[in-house]
C-alpha positions, 0 to 999 in steps of 0.5 A, a space after each residue: 500500500 505504501 508503494 502505491 503512495 510513493 512518488 518514486 514508484 509512479 515516476 518509475 512506472 511512467 519512465 518504464 512506460 515511456 522507455 517501452 514506447 520509445 524502444 519497442 521497435 528500436 532499430 539499433 543499426 538505423 540509429 547508429 547509421 543516422 549518428 555516423 552520417 552527421 557532420 561532426 564539426 557542428 558538435 564542437 560548439 555544443 560542448 561550450 553552449 550549455 555552459 554559456 547558457 548556465 552563465 547567462 541564467 546565473 547572471 539572471 539569478 544575480 539580478 533577481 537577488 540583487 535588490 535584496 543582496 548584491 552577490 557577484 555572478 562568479 560567486 553564484 555560478 558554482 552554486 548554480 551549476 551544482 544546483 543544475 547537476 543535482 536537479 538533473 540527477 535527483 527526481 521530483 525537484 529535490 535538486 532544486 531544493 538542494 540549490 536553495 539550501 546551498 544558496 541559503 547557507 552560502 549567501 545567508 539568504 532565507 529559504 522562503 525568499 529563495 523559493 520566490 526567486 525560483 518561482 520568478 525564474 520559472 515565470 520569466 522562462 515561461 514568458 520568454 519562451 512562449 513569447 518567442 513562440 507566439 511571435 514566430 507563429 505570427 510570421 511563420 506557418 507552424 506544422 499543423 500538429 501545433 495549434 496556436 491556441 495551445 500557446 495562447 492558453 499557456 500564455 494566458 496562465 503565465 500572464 495571470 500569474 505575472 499580474 498576481 506577482 506584480 500585485 503582490 510585489 506592491 504589497 511589500 511594506 504594507 499591512 497584510 490585510 485579510 491575511 493579517 486578520 487571519 494570523 492575528 487569531 493564531 497563537 503569538 509564536 505561529 502568528 509571528 512565524 507566518 508574518 516572517 514567511 509572508 515578508 520573506 516571500 514578498 521580499 523575493 518580488 523586489 526585482 519586480 519593483 525595479 525597472 532596471 532589474 526587470 529589464 535585465 531579467 527579461 533580456 537575459 531570459 530571452 537571451 538564454 532561450 535564444 542560445 538554447 534554440 541555437 543549440 538545437 538548431 546546430 544539432 539540426 544542421 549536424 543531422 541535415 534535417 530540413 527544419 528552419 531556425 524557427 522550427 528549432 525554437 518550436 522543438 525547444 518549446 515542446 521539449 521544455 514544456 514536456 520536461 518541466 518535472 524531472 521524473 527520473 534521474 537524467 530524465 531517461 525515457 522522458 527526454 526521448 519521448 519529448 524529443 520524438 513528439 517534437 520532431 514528429 510534426 516535421 516529418 522526422 521518422 523514428 530512427 533519426 529522431 532517436 539518434 537526434 534525441 540521444 545527442 541532444 540529451 548528451 549536449 544538454 545534460 552532460 556539460 551541466 553534470 560535469 560542471 556541477 561535479 567539478 564545483 562539488 568536488 572543489 567545495 568538498 560536497 558529494 552527491 549523497 550530501 546534496 541529496 541529504 541536505 535537499 531532502 532535509 530542506 524539504 522536510 524543514 518547516 522553519 527557516 534558519 534566520 538568526 534569532 531576533 531578525 525582524 520580518 523586514 530586515 531581509 530587505 535591508 541586507 543590501 
């Protein structure tokens, strides 16, 4: 009975199902033939692109955190790479929590604040990616399998979420209204803790109040996805597929949406299924599509894992340590602020 309640069990079951779907009629020789036929010179820039993308996203995280605390990009980069590695190797976002844990310890920042910054990262990623896709759909004919209204629905959800967060960002420093009346009825200790969490969460939205930081975060989000689409397009050129650069953006969007939650270590099975689904509308048959998915998987996953492993070794951290701290952070209900810290002091850190 406990097995049926386990997220790992259902994640493993889904992963096995996707692997069966991808490989039930697997033609090993055709896949190898497709790989050997590619132009290998195109693969050289792929070695460096993912590391550059990680640096761009680290710079974006710096600007999200910057209104509260000024941390150099070079200081954030190792932690960001370790977080990427753990998120790829640990399912169910345990790795993302491990990154929050590392940042909270090394940067002396509250976990609730860092959780808000993670929400903002996802939001800006979604808005940038969907925005680029919608612009493309206005000027280029998408494959018939892609219905523009799907993107408009997703864009609508992201816009609503953005409006809510913008509204909340204007609540910083103001009375908590209905929330305040509700927590006032709770015991003093619980009430104080709830107010600290609220203040810490809202402090993570400070970047939305600054035009400069909002512009930089938006531009870096767009730049990171342009670089990601460029990575996909370079691999398309290597395989000689008849797919335009705009098609590469669509493939990037579809794969990203299907890979929002890591269900298995390194997304084995789910990544292949997502890539096959993205390539099918462009008329790419299964064998070359699988070959493409293998190399794209390597190009997207291996560099962050190598970088994360390098910085983990440099910091004296093992994957076991990161897993333990990530799982411990999930279970912790409280934050690790120094005693006597008032709810608004985090806004004075910078």
